[in-house]
C-alpha positions as a printed Julia matrix, in Angstrom:
57×3 Matrix{Float64}:
 192.32  -88.14  35.46
 194.76  -85.27  35.23
 193.92  -81.93  33.62
 196.88  -81.07  31.4
 195.74  -77.72  30.07
 192.6   -75.8   29.25
 191.23  -72.66  27.68
 187.99  -70.89  28.43
 188.34  -68.89  25.2
 188.66  -72.06  23.11
 186.11  -73.93  25.26
 188.37  -76.92  25.74
 190.23  -79.0   28.28
 193.0   -81.53  27.64
 193.05  -84.47  30.05
 195.0   -87.67  30.54
 194.19  -90.74  32.59
 196.86  -91.71  35.1
 196.11  -95.43  34.87
 194.89  -97.92  32.29
 192.09  -99.29  34.45
 188.96  -97.25  35.04
 186.12  -98.09  37.32
 183.46  -96.46  39.44
 185.46  -96.42  42.65
 184.67  -93.46  44.91
 187.48  -90.93  45.26
 187.79  -87.8   47.4
 187.91  -84.57  45.42
 189.35  -81.28  46.64
 189.3   -78.09  44.57
 189.91  -74.35  44.77
 189.15  -71.47  42.44
 186.1   -70.69  40.3
 183.4   -73.4   40.58
 185.39  -75.23  43.23
 182.15  -75.76  45.13
 181.11  -78.09  42.27
 184.07  -80.39  43.01
 184.03  -80.93  46.76
 183.12  -84.3   48.18
 183.38  -87.91  47.11
 182.57  -88.94  43.53
 182.91  -91.95  41.3
 186.07  -91.34  39.29
 184.19  -91.72  36.0
 181.82  -88.89  36.98
 184.44  -86.11  37.0
 184.81  -85.76  33.22
 181.04  -85.22  32.91
 181.16  -82.51  35.59
 184.01  -80.74  33.78
 182.2   -80.92  30.42
 179.03  -79.39  31.92
 180.99  -76.45  33.31
 182.8   -75.56  30.08
 179.68  -75.6   27.9
């Protein structure tokens, strides 16, 4: 999943999936900036959109 753009004021994030196949494979995640501590480690790739949604609510 790639974050294309986002707005805190509009409470939204535009994303796009980089492949057509999606599964629960574990992927390493690295982040920096506000709430980066919420995105460090290894996650199932389908879990990341839920994490992003929780943060922008």
